[in-house]
All heavy atoms as TSV, in Angstrom:
chain	resi	resn	atom	element	x	y	z
A	1	MET	N	N	120.734	108.044	110.356
A	1	MET	CA	C	120.852	107.903	108.877
A	1	MET	C	C	120.900	109.344	108.436
A	1	MET	O	O	120.219	110.201	108.810
A	1	MET	CB	C	119.493	107.239	108.501
A	1	MET	CG	C	119.478	107.001	106.972
A	1	MET	SD	S	118.014	106.277	106.295
A	1	MET	CE	C	117.821	104.872	107.311
A	2	THR	N	N	121.859	109.469	107.363
A	2	THR	CA	C	122.281	110.816	106.737
A	2	THR	C	C	121.110	111.115	105.936
A	2	THR	O	O	120.393	110.294	105.257
A	2	THR	CB	C	123.553	110.715	106.014
A	2	THR	OG1	O	123.335	109.769	104.839
A	2	THR	CG2	C	124.601	110.225	106.885
A	3	PRO	N	N	120.886	112.464	105.637
A	3	PRO	CA	C	119.792	112.868	104.712
A	3	PRO	C	C	120.112	112.272	103.294
A	3	PRO	O	O	119.232	112.061	102.563
A	3	PRO	CB	C	119.945	114.414	104.680
A	3	PRO	CG	C	120.554	114.715	105.953
A	3	PRO	CD	C	121.488	113.497	106.387
A	4	THR	N	N	121.354	112.184	102.938
A	4	THR	CA	C	121.749	111.619	101.610
A	4	THR	C	C	121.221	110.153	101.495
A	4	THR	O	O	120.604	109.876	100.455
A	4	THR	CB	C	123.302	111.715	101.353
A	4	THR	OG1	O	123.722	113.068	101.442
A	4	THR	CG2	C	123.706	111.102	100.110
A	5	ARG	N	N	121.520	109.509	102.513
A	5	ARG	CA	C	121.021	107.945	102.489
A	5	ARG	C	C	119.570	107.850	102.417
A	5	ARG	O	O	119.070	107.068	101.726
A	5	ARG	CB	C	121.614	107.220	103.658
A	5	ARG	CG	C	121.362	105.888	103.649
A	5	ARG	CD	C	122.185	105.012	104.737
A	5	ARG	NE	N	122.138	103.654	104.541
A	5	ARG	CZ	C	122.899	103.018	103.705
A	5	ARG	NH1	N	123.920	103.688	102.974
A	5	ARG	NH2	N	122.879	101.711	103.574
A	6	GLN	N	N	118.902	108.747	103.137
A	6	GLN	CA	C	117.422	108.790	103.103
A	6	GLN	C	C	116.840	109.041	101.716
A	6	GLN	O	O	115.893	108.400	101.217
A	6	GLN	CB	C	116.856	109.863	104.130
A	6	GLN	CG	C	116.987	109.545	105.536
A	6	GLN	CD	C	116.480	110.577	106.439
A	6	GLN	OE1	O	116.543	111.769	106.168
A	6	GLN	NE2	N	116.055	110.135	107.647
A	7	GLU	N	N	117.522	110.069	101.052
A	7	GLU	CA	C	117.154	110.418	99.549
A	7	GLU	C	C	117.320	109.297	98.762
A	7	GLU	O	O	116.554	108.969	97.941
A	7	GLU	CB	C	117.887	111.657	99.208
A	7	GLU	CG	C	117.454	112.039	97.766
A	7	GLU	CD	C	115.982	112.392	97.472
A	7	GLU	OE1	O	115.331	112.860	98.405
A	7	GLU	OE2	O	115.514	112.175	96.406
A	8	LEU	N	N	118.505	108.601	98.875
A	8	LEU	CA	C	118.726	107.450	97.992
A	8	LEU	C	C	117.830	106.308	98.123
A	8	LEU	O	O	117.486	105.734	97.255
A	8	LEU	CB	C	120.252	106.879	98.213
A	8	LEU	CG	C	121.365	107.974	97.803
A	8	LEU	CD1	C	122.648	107.575	98.346
A	8	LEU	CD2	C	121.380	107.943	96.304
A	9	LEU	N	N	117.556	106.023	99.457
A	9	LEU	CA	C	116.558	104.911	99.704
A	9	LEU	C	C	115.171	105.354	99.196
A	9	LEU	O	O	114.437	104.364	98.638
A	9	LEU	CB	C	116.474	104.709	101.160
A	9	LEU	CG	C	117.850	104.008	101.797
A	9	LEU	CD1	C	117.743	103.890	103.365
A	9	LEU	CD2	C	117.977	102.617	101.131
A	10	LYS	N	N	114.798	106.577	99.219
A	10	LYS	CA	C	113.450	106.976	98.648
A	10	LYS	C	C	113.595	106.757	97.194
A	10	LYS	O	O	112.490	106.304	96.598
A	10	LYS	CB	C	113.358	108.513	98.973
A	10	LYS	CG	C	112.125	109.072	98.490
A	10	LYS	CD	C	111.881	110.548	98.912
A	10	LYS	CE	C	110.631	111.092	98.334
A	10	LYS	NZ	N	110.504	112.557	98.702
A	11	ARG	N	N	114.586	107.192	96.550
A	11	ARG	CA	C	114.691	106.845	95.021
A	11	ARG	C	C	114.689	105.338	94.808
A	11	ARG	O	O	114.080	104.938	93.797
A	11	ARG	CB	C	116.049	107.487	94.436
A	11	ARG	CG	C	115.853	109.078	94.401
A	11	ARG	CD	C	117.289	109.675	94.138
A	11	ARG	NE	N	118.006	109.105	93.025
A	11	ARG	CZ	C	119.296	109.478	92.773
A	11	ARG	NH1	N	119.963	110.298	93.641
A	11	ARG	NH2	N	119.880	108.961	91.708
A	12	LEU	N	N	115.342	104.537	95.557
A	12	LEU	CA	C	115.385	103.139	95.486
A	12	LEU	C	C	113.993	102.511	95.586
A	12	LEU	O	O	113.718	101.539	94.882
A	12	LEU	CB	C	116.397	102.571	96.274
A	12	LEU	CG	C	116.721	101.092	96.182
A	12	LEU	CD1	C	117.252	100.842	94.760
A	12	LEU	CD2	C	117.771	100.522	97.184
A	13	ALA	N	N	113.080	103.085	96.410
A	13	ALA	CA	C	111.925	102.574	96.667
A	13	ALA	C	C	110.996	102.472	95.439
A	13	ALA	O	O	109.991	101.794	95.430
A	13	ALA	CB	C	111.135	103.369	97.852
A	14	ASN	N	N	111.371	103.183	94.447
A	14	ASN	CA	C	110.609	103.165	93.140
A	14	ASN	C	C	110.764	101.891	92.318
A	14	ASN	O	O	110.125	101.683	91.411
A	14	ASN	CB	C	110.965	104.356	92.337
A	14	ASN	CG	C	110.485	105.717	92.938
A	14	ASN	OD1	O	109.406	105.937	93.415
A	14	ASN	ND2	N	111.411	106.735	92.928
A	15	PHE	N	N	111.832	101.049	92.657
A	15	PHE	CA	C	112.165	100.009	92.025
A	15	PHE	C	C	111.983	98.697	92.792
A	15	PHE	O	O	112.183	98.704	94.137
A	15	PHE	CB	C	113.497	100.082	91.450
A	15	PHE	CG	C	113.758	101.246	90.642
A	15	PHE	CD1	C	114.292	102.430	91.309
A	15	PHE	CD2	C	113.427	101.328	89.357
A	15	PHE	CE1	C	114.396	103.553	90.431
A	15	PHE	CE2	C	113.592	102.451	88.357
A	15	PHE	CZ	C	114.093	103.586	89.090
A	16	ARG	N	N	111.754	97.560	92.198
A	16	ARG	CA	C	111.596	96.253	92.937
A	16	ARG	C	C	112.568	95.277	92.219
A	16	ARG	O	O	112.797	95.247	90.928
A	16	ARG	CB	C	110.163	95.682	92.715
A	16	ARG	CG	C	109.177	96.594	93.381
A	16	ARG	CD	C	109.257	96.692	94.949
A	16	ARG	NE	N	108.340	97.502	95.487
A	16	ARG	CZ	C	108.624	98.588	96.083
A	16	ARG	NH1	N	109.641	99.165	95.846
A	16	ARG	NH2	N	107.577	99.381	96.561
A	17	THR	N	N	113.091	94.390	93.100
A	17	THR	CA	C	113.904	93.251	92.457
A	17	THR	C	C	113.316	91.870	92.926
A	17	THR	O	O	112.440	91.892	93.802
A	17	THR	CB	C	115.321	93.380	93.113
A	17	THR	OG1	O	115.275	93.261	94.503
A	17	THR	CG2	C	116.120	94.591	92.661
A	18	VAL	N	N	113.603	90.929	92.225
A	18	VAL	CA	C	113.195	89.590	92.622
A	18	VAL	C	C	113.649	89.140	93.988
A	18	VAL	O	O	114.875	89.419	94.295
A	18	VAL	CB	C	113.577	88.592	91.565
A	18	VAL	CG1	C	113.264	87.044	92.049
A	18	VAL	CG2	C	113.144	88.906	90.169
A	19	PRO	N	N	112.846	88.803	94.897
A	19	PRO	CA	C	113.262	88.456	96.254
A	19	PRO	C	C	114.398	87.558	96.274
A	19	PRO	O	O	114.498	86.515	95.536
A	19	PRO	CB	C	111.948	87.795	96.844
A	19	PRO	CG	C	110.878	88.418	96.077
A	19	PRO	CD	C	111.313	88.549	94.788
A	20	GLY	N	N	115.413	87.836	96.994
A	20	GLY	CA	C	116.682	87.096	97.135
A	20	GLY	C	C	117.719	87.476	96.161
A	20	GLY	O	O	118.851	86.810	96.204
A	21	HIS	N	N	117.432	88.275	95.079
A	21	HIS	CA	C	118.319	88.611	94.128
A	21	HIS	C	C	118.847	90.032	94.140
A	21	HIS	O	O	119.711	90.502	93.225
A	21	HIS	CB	C	117.698	88.402	92.739
A	21	HIS	CG	C	117.522	86.891	92.574
A	21	HIS	ND1	N	118.395	86.044	92.128
A	21	HIS	CD2	C	116.338	86.099	92.751
A	21	HIS	CE1	C	117.925	84.797	92.067
A	21	HIS	NE2	N	116.697	84.750	92.399
A	22	GLY	N	N	118.161	90.936	94.963
A	22	GLY	CA	C	118.602	92.310	95.102
A	22	GLY	C	C	119.816	92.532	95.988
A	22	GLY	O	O	120.277	91.545	96.631
A	23	MET	N	N	120.460	93.597	95.923
A	23	MET	CA	C	121.487	93.838	96.716
A	23	MET	C	C	121.094	94.081	98.194
A	23	MET	O	O	120.003	94.566	98.475
A	23	MET	CB	C	122.282	95.158	96.219
A	23	MET	CG	C	122.734	95.057	94.813
A	23	MET	SD	S	124.047	93.838	94.553
A	23	MET	CE	C	125.387	94.730	95.218
A	24	ASP	N	N	121.964	93.892	99.187
A	24	ASP	CA	C	121.643	94.275	100.550
A	24	ASP	C	C	122.036	95.703	100.806
A	24	ASP	O	O	123.266	95.948	101.130
A	24	ASP	CB	C	122.389	93.224	101.511
A	24	ASP	CG	C	122.075	93.448	102.931
A	24	ASP	OD1	O	121.212	94.424	103.175
A	24	ASP	OD2	O	122.459	92.493	103.766
A	25	VAL	N	N	121.106	96.584	100.606
A	25	VAL	CA	C	121.388	97.899	100.765
A	25	VAL	C	C	121.813	98.340	102.187
A	25	VAL	O	O	122.464	99.374	102.416
A	25	VAL	CB	C	120.217	98.842	100.244
A	25	VAL	CG1	C	120.064	98.537	98.820
A	25	VAL	CG2	C	119.003	98.654	100.958
A	26	ASN	N	N	121.437	97.544	103.203
A	26	ASN	CA	C	121.932	97.842	104.534
A	26	ASN	C	C	123.304	97.648	104.799
A	26	ASN	O	O	123.867	98.308	105.698
A	26	ASN	CB	C	121.056	96.974	105.457
A	26	ASN	CG	C	119.549	97.259	105.449
A	26	ASN	OD1	O	119.163	98.437	105.307
A	26	ASN	ND2	N	118.780	96.233	105.490
A	27	LYS	N	N	123.961	96.892	103.990
A	27	LYS	CA	C	125.511	96.702	104.141
A	27	LYS	C	C	126.266	97.633	103.187
A	27	LYS	O	O	127.419	97.688	103.276
A	27	LYS	CB	C	125.784	95.270	103.752
A	27	LYS	CG	C	125.182	94.236	104.796
A	27	LYS	CD	C	125.659	92.912	104.453
A	27	LYS	CE	C	125.106	91.906	105.502
A	27	LYS	NZ	N	125.396	90.460	105.137
A	28	MET	N	N	125.539	98.415	102.395
A	28	MET	CA	C	126.326	99.427	101.458
A	28	MET	C	C	126.657	100.617	102.104
A	28	MET	O	O	125.942	101.175	102.901
A	28	MET	CB	C	125.456	99.794	100.323
A	28	MET	CG	C	125.141	98.472	99.372
A	28	MET	SD	S	124.121	99.050	98.002
A	28	MET	CE	C	124.109	97.585	96.969
A	29	SER	N	N	127.813	101.260	101.743
A	29	SER	CA	C	128.048	102.635	102.142
A	29	SER	C	C	127.173	103.536	101.261
A	29	SER	O	O	126.590	103.155	100.238
A	29	SER	CB	C	129.540	102.883	101.897
A	29	SER	OG	O	129.703	102.982	100.358
A	30	ASP	N	N	127.143	104.892	101.718
A	30	ASP	CA	C	126.429	105.753	100.840
A	30	ASP	C	C	126.864	105.833	99.486
A	30	ASP	O	O	126.073	105.993	98.505
A	30	ASP	CB	C	126.397	107.122	101.527
A	30	ASP	CG	C	125.562	107.124	102.823
A	30	ASP	OD1	O	124.859	106.232	103.258
A	30	ASP	OD2	O	125.582	108.239	103.420
A	31	GLU	N	N	128.126	105.800	99.279
A	31	GLU	CA	C	128.630	105.775	97.916
A	31	GLU	C	C	128.301	104.712	97.029
A	31	GLU	O	O	127.928	104.797	95.945
A	31	GLU	CB	C	130.220	106.031	98.030
A	31	GLU	CG	C	130.738	107.317	98.723
A	31	GLU	CD	C	130.752	107.274	100.193
A	31	GLU	OE1	O	130.690	106.259	100.737
A	31	GLU	OE2	O	130.627	108.329	100.694
A	32	GLU	N	N	128.376	103.506	97.630
A	32	GLU	CA	C	127.986	102.279	96.889
A	32	GLU	C	C	126.442	102.230	96.657
A	32	GLU	O	O	126.028	101.874	95.563
A	32	GLU	CB	C	128.294	101.053	97.818
A	32	GLU	CG	C	129.762	100.670	97.958
A	32	GLU	CD	C	129.980	99.604	99.088
A	32	GLU	OE1	O	129.274	99.533	100.120
A	32	GLU	OE2	O	130.975	98.826	98.843
A	33	LEU	N	N	125.668	102.755	97.549
A	33	LEU	CA	C	124.235	102.976	97.476
A	33	LEU	C	C	123.930	103.789	96.273
A	33	LEU	O	O	123.066	103.585	95.421
A	33	LEU	CB	C	123.505	103.274	98.722
A	33	LEU	CG	C	122.126	103.376	98.726
A	33	LEU	CD1	C	121.401	101.997	98.351
A	33	LEU	CD2	C	121.482	103.872	100.063
A	34	GLU	N	N	124.628	105.023	96.215
A	34	GLU	CA	C	124.476	105.950	95.131
A	34	GLU	C	C	124.706	105.387	93.759
A	34	GLU	O	O	123.976	105.552	92.828
A	34	GLU	CB	C	125.202	107.194	95.404
A	34	GLU	CG	C	125.049	108.230	94.339
A	34	GLU	CD	C	125.755	109.547	94.720
A	34	GLU	OE1	O	126.604	109.510	95.577
A	34	GLU	OE2	O	125.385	110.569	93.994
A	35	THR	N	N	125.760	104.633	93.636
A	35	THR	CA	C	126.134	103.945	92.386
A	35	THR	C	C	125.077	102.883	92.095
A	35	THR	O	O	124.724	102.909	90.921
A	35	THR	CB	C	127.513	103.236	92.579
A	35	THR	OG1	O	128.493	104.178	92.959
A	35	THR	CG2	C	127.987	102.502	91.303
A	36	TYR	N	N	124.594	102.136	93.031
A	36	TYR	CA	C	123.591	101.195	92.695
A	36	TYR	C	C	122.176	101.790	92.142
A	36	TYR	O	O	121.617	101.338	91.251
A	36	TYR	CB	C	123.304	100.420	93.987
A	36	TYR	CG	C	122.286	99.280	93.949
A	36	TYR	CD1	C	122.418	98.277	93.126
A	36	TYR	CD2	C	121.165	99.299	94.729
A	36	TYR	CE1	C	121.506	97.262	92.881
A	36	TYR	CE2	C	120.260	98.298	94.713
A	36	TYR	CZ	C	120.303	97.353	93.702
A	36	TYR	OH	O	119.443	96.245	93.592
A	37	VAL	N	N	121.880	102.846	92.892
A	37	VAL	CA	C	120.672	103.607	92.517
A	37	VAL	C	C	120.775	104.212	91.201
A	37	VAL	O	O	119.843	104.051	90.330
A	37	VAL	CB	C	120.376	104.703	93.626
A	37	VAL	CG1	C	119.100	105.643	93.032
A	37	VAL	CG2	C	119.912	104.131	94.954
A	38	LYS	N	N	121.908	104.813	90.917
A	38	LYS	CA	C	122.121	105.363	89.460
A	38	LYS	C	C	122.106	104.295	88.421
A	38	LYS	O	O	121.546	104.457	87.245
A	38	LYS	CB	C	123.456	106.081	89.446
A	38	LYS	CG	C	123.345	107.516	90.269
A	38	LYS	CD	C	124.759	108.147	90.119
A	38	LYS	CE	C	124.741	109.629	90.809
A	38	LYS	NZ	N	125.960	110.227	90.729
A	39	ALA	N	N	122.679	103.112	88.784
A	39	ALA	CA	C	122.663	102.041	87.719
A	39	ALA	C	C	121.267	101.569	87.459
A	39	ALA	O	O	120.863	101.351	86.337
A	39	ALA	CB	C	123.484	100.899	88.271
A	40	ILE	N	N	120.459	101.332	88.495
A	40	ILE	CA	C	119.125	100.923	88.365
A	40	ILE	C	C	118.282	101.892	87.525
A	40	ILE	O	O	117.470	101.688	86.605
A	40	ILE	CB	C	118.370	100.583	89.677
A	40	ILE	CG1	C	119.088	99.301	90.202
A	40	ILE	CG2	C	116.986	100.406	89.623
A	40	ILE	CD1	C	118.618	98.821	91.457
A	41	GLU	N	N	118.330	103.264	87.908
A	41	GLU	CA	C	117.700	104.283	87.182
A	41	GLU	C	C	118.138	104.283	85.662
A	41	GLU	O	O	117.225	104.499	84.924
A	41	GLU	CB	C	118.011	105.636	87.820
A	41	GLU	CG	C	117.243	105.791	89.216
A	41	GLU	CD	C	117.631	107.060	90.004
A	41	GLU	OE1	O	118.739	107.669	89.764
A	41	GLU	OE2	O	116.894	107.442	90.784
A	42	SER	N	N	119.336	104.155	85.425
A	42	SER	CA	C	119.837	104.157	84.102
A	42	SER	C	C	119.291	103.010	83.269
A	42	SER	O	O	118.829	103.204	82.151
A	42	SER	CB	C	121.440	104.082	84.140
A	42	SER	OG	O	121.803	104.013	82.785
A	43	MET	N	N	119.198	101.715	83.851
A	43	MET	CA	C	118.766	100.554	83.332
A	43	MET	C	C	117.313	100.789	82.966
A	43	MET	O	O	116.777	100.511	81.862
A	43	MET	CB	C	118.944	99.435	84.034
A	43	MET	CG	C	120.454	98.919	83.971
A	43	MET	SD	S	120.660	97.345	84.856
A	43	MET	CE	C	120.589	97.823	86.576
A	44	PHE	N	N	116.521	101.305	83.889
A	44	PHE	CA	C	115.166	101.576	83.665
A	44	PHE	C	C	114.917	102.529	82.659
A	44	PHE	O	O	114.002	102.387	81.747
A	44	PHE	CB	C	114.493	102.052	85.011
A	44	PHE	CG	C	113.128	102.369	84.958
A	44	PHE	CD1	C	112.131	101.290	85.033
A	44	PHE	CD2	C	112.617	103.647	84.794
A	44	PHE	CE1	C	110.804	101.661	84.933
A	44	PHE	CE2	C	111.331	104.000	84.688
A	44	PHE	CZ	C	110.300	102.883	84.759
A	45	ASN	N	N	115.584	103.681	82.613
A	45	ASN	CA	C	115.443	104.650	81.628
A	45	ASN	C	C	115.733	104.206	80.198
A	45	ASN	O	O	114.990	104.411	79.188
A	45	ASN	CB	C	116.242	105.891	81.839
A	45	ASN	CG	C	115.743	106.625	83.076
A	45	ASN	OD1	O	114.560	106.686	83.440
A	45	ASN	ND2	N	116.658	107.350	83.716
A	46	LYS	N	N	116.747	103.304	79.962
A	46	LYS	CA	C	117.088	102.694	78.706
A	46	LYS	C	C	116.073	101.753	78.250
A	46	LYS	O	O	115.685	101.744	77.134
A	46	LYS	CB	C	118.465	102.068	78.816
A	46	LYS	CG	C	119.679	103.054	78.835
A	46	LYS	CD	C	120.924	102.282	79.020
A	46	LYS	CE	C	122.040	103.258	79.223
A	46	LYS	NZ	N	123.358	102.713	79.296
A	47	ALA	N	N	115.479	101.051	79.186
A	47	ALA	CA	C	114.338	100.105	78.875
A	47	ALA	C	C	113.117	100.907	78.481
A	47	ALA	O	O	112.481	100.444	77.415
A	47	ALA	CB	C	114.018	99.134	80.088
A	48	ILE	N	N	112.864	101.890	79.044
A	48	ILE	CA	C	111.640	102.680	78.614
A	48	ILE	C	C	111.962	103.381	77.261
A	48	ILE	O	O	111.015	103.346	76.467
A	48	ILE	CB	C	111.386	103.826	79.704
A	48	ILE	CG1	C	110.893	103.279	81.019
A	48	ILE	CG2	C	110.302	104.850	79.187
A	48	ILE	CD1	C	109.626	102.349	80.865
A	49	GLU	N	N	113.060	103.866	77.045
A	49	GLU	CA	C	113.477	104.394	75.713
A	49	GLU	C	C	113.328	103.352	74.641
A	49	GLU	O	O	112.815	103.637	73.522
A	49	GLU	CB	C	114.786	105.052	75.822
A	49	GLU	CG	C	114.916	106.305	76.576
A	49	GLU	CD	C	116.377	106.786	76.856
A	49	GLU	OE1	O	117.285	106.131	76.206
A	49	GLU	OE2	O	116.551	107.774	77.508
A	50	ALA	N	N	113.846	102.205	74.913
A	50	ALA	CA	C	113.758	101.042	73.910
A	50	ALA	C	C	112.266	100.708	73.660
A	50	ALA	O	O	111.926	100.588	72.477
A	50	ALA	CB	C	114.563	99.963	74.401
A	51	ALA	N	N	111.429	100.710	74.615
A	51	ALA	CA	C	110.095	100.311	74.441
A	51	ALA	C	C	109.372	101.346	73.720
A	51	ALA	O	O	108.504	101.099	72.848
A	51	ALA	CB	C	109.441	100.131	75.818
A	52	GLU	N	N	109.603	102.634	74.004
A	52	GLU	CA	C	108.963	103.666	73.328
A	52	GLU	C	C	109.257	103.633	71.863
A	52	GLU	O	O	108.539	104.007	70.919
A	52	GLU	CB	C	109.259	105.030	73.962
A	52	GLU	CG	C	108.655	105.379	75.292
A	52	GLU	CD	C	109.129	106.515	75.960
A	52	GLU	OE1	O	110.199	107.085	75.598
A	52	GLU	OE2	O	108.491	106.836	77.035
A	53	GLU	N	N	110.498	103.471	71.565
A	53	GLU	CA	C	111.102	103.400	70.224
A	53	GLU	C	C	110.433	102.352	69.372
A	53	GLU	O	O	109.997	102.474	68.261
A	53	GLU	CB	C	112.673	103.198	70.128
A	53	GLU	CG	C	113.163	103.253	68.733
A	53	GLU	CD	C	114.697	103.020	68.792
A	53	GLU	OE1	O	115.333	103.537	69.593
A	53	GLU	OE2	O	115.189	102.334	67.799
A	54	GLN	N	N	110.291	101.147	70.038
A	54	GLN	CA	C	109.586	100.013	69.444
A	54	GLN	C	C	108.223	100.249	69.136
A	54	GLN	O	O	107.585	99.961	68.156
A	54	GLN	CB	C	109.712	98.763	70.283
A	54	GLN	CG	C	109.092	97.486	69.700
A	54	GLN	CD	C	109.907	97.144	68.428
A	54	GLN	OE1	O	111.079	97.351	68.196
A	54	GLN	NE2	N	109.147	96.587	67.431
A	55	THR	N	N	107.497	100.914	70.058
A	55	THR	CA	C	106.019	101.387	69.908
A	55	THR	C	C	105.938	102.234	68.765
A	55	THR	O	O	105.063	102.166	67.970
A	55	THR	CB	C	105.597	101.943	71.223
A	55	THR	OG1	O	105.656	101.037	72.311
A	55	THR	CG2	C	104.088	102.403	71.123
A	56	ILE	N	N	106.774	103.118	68.712
A	56	ILE	CA	C	106.689	104.364	67.564
A	56	ILE	C	C	106.961	103.418	66.239
A	56	ILE	O	O	106.189	103.647	65.289
A	56	ILE	CB	C	107.717	105.363	67.746
A	56	ILE	CG1	C	107.398	106.247	68.938
A	56	ILE	CG2	C	107.902	106.099	66.461
A	56	ILE	CD1	C	108.480	107.220	69.351
A	57	LYS	N	N	107.876	102.586	66.218
A	57	LYS	CA	C	108.254	101.876	64.913
A	57	LYS	C	C	106.955	100.918	64.570
A	57	LYS	O	O	106.638	100.844	63.411
A	57	LYS	CB	C	109.417	100.955	65.177
A	57	LYS	CG	C	110.759	101.728	65.044
A	57	LYS	CD	C	111.958	100.926	65.225
A	57	LYS	CE	C	113.136	101.702	65.091
A	57	LYS	NZ	N	114.359	100.958	65.261
A	58	GLU	N	N	106.320	100.476	65.568
A	58	GLU	CA	C	105.075	99.556	65.139
A	58	GLU	C	C	103.990	100.521	64.816
A	58	GLU	O	O	103.138	100.004	63.985
A	58	GLU	CB	C	104.695	98.812	66.546
A	58	GLU	CG	C	105.702	97.657	66.773
A	58	GLU	CD	C	105.533	97.063	68.067
A	58	GLU	OE1	O	104.465	97.396	68.959
A	58	GLU	OE2	O	106.247	95.952	68.466
A	59	ALA	N	N	103.758	101.656	65.320
A	59	ALA	CA	C	102.693	102.450	65.054
A	59	ALA	C	C	102.852	103.158	63.549
A	59	ALA	O	O	101.948	103.463	62.926
A	59	ALA	CB	C	102.622	103.611	66.109
A	60	TYR	N	N	104.215	103.325	63.293
A	60	TYR	CA	C	104.456	103.972	61.962
A	60	TYR	C	C	105.504	103.159	61.136
A	60	TYR	O	O	106.617	103.677	60.892
A	60	TYR	CB	C	105.056	105.309	62.120
A	60	TYR	CG	C	104.189	106.304	62.906
A	60	TYR	CD1	C	104.227	106.456	64.347
A	60	TYR	CD2	C	103.025	106.973	62.337
A	60	TYR	CE1	C	103.481	107.263	65.030
A	60	TYR	CE2	C	102.206	107.781	63.080
A	60	TYR	CZ	C	102.336	107.924	64.381
A	60	TYR	OH	O	101.562	108.772	65.154
A	61	PRO	N	N	105.051	101.983	60.714
A	61	PRO	CA	C	106.068	100.988	60.025
A	61	PRO	C	C	106.665	101.540	58.773
A	61	PRO	O	O	107.621	101.146	58.268
A	61	PRO	CB	C	105.215	99.758	59.773
A	61	PRO	CG	C	103.847	100.175	59.879
A	61	PRO	CD	C	103.743	101.387	60.852
A	62	ASN	N	N	105.749	102.387	57.968
A	62	ASN	CA	C	106.291	102.898	56.705
A	62	ASN	C	C	107.311	103.939	56.839
A	62	ASN	O	O	108.032	104.259	55.778
A	62	ASN	CB	C	105.108	103.525	55.924
A	62	ASN	CG	C	104.063	102.341	55.597
A	62	ASN	OD1	O	104.372	101.214	55.515
A	62	ASN	ND2	N	102.800	102.773	55.417
A	63	HIS	N	N	107.462	104.470	58.056
A	63	HIS	CA	C	108.495	105.553	58.297
A	63	HIS	C	C	109.790	104.899	58.591
A	63	HIS	O	O	110.843	105.781	58.639
A	63	HIS	CB	C	108.066	106.508	59.294
A	63	HIS	CG	C	106.915	107.379	58.951
A	63	HIS	ND1	N	105.694	106.894	58.602
A	63	HIS	CD2	C	106.755	108.738	58.764
A	63	HIS	CE1	C	104.847	107.856	58.278
A	63	HIS	NE2	N	105.408	108.962	58.431
A	64	PHE	N	N	109.941	103.656	58.885
A	64	PHE	CA	C	111.238	103.157	59.353
A	64	PHE	C	C	111.573	101.988	58.437
A	64	PHE	O	O	111.719	100.821	58.940
A	64	PHE	CB	C	111.031	102.746	60.811
A	64	PHE	CG	C	110.797	103.829	61.721
A	64	PHE	CD1	C	109.556	104.169	62.166
A	64	PHE	CD2	C	111.741	104.682	62.234
A	64	PHE	CE1	C	109.290	105.232	62.995
A	64	PHE	CE2	C	111.584	105.669	63.141
A	64	PHE	CZ	C	110.246	105.964	63.515
A	65	SER	N	N	111.646	102.179	57.234
A	65	SER	CA	C	111.926	101.118	56.309
A	65	SER	C	C	113.302	100.925	56.092
A	65	SER	O	O	114.119	101.897	56.039
A	65	SER	CB	C	111.252	101.264	54.893
A	65	SER	OG	O	109.885	101.707	55.115
């Protein structure tokens, strides 16, 4: 296993998918795995940003009229 693949799998270990619905990372090339990891990280970051924005709007409703 290449060091790049080890790092990608380490990053991917931070995320979980519904059993049977995730990608088979063992069949992916390093390039495909990198694209998959980046996509999941991006979706996670966007979800966190949206949740934070919603929390701020709920905490300060008068500032977002």
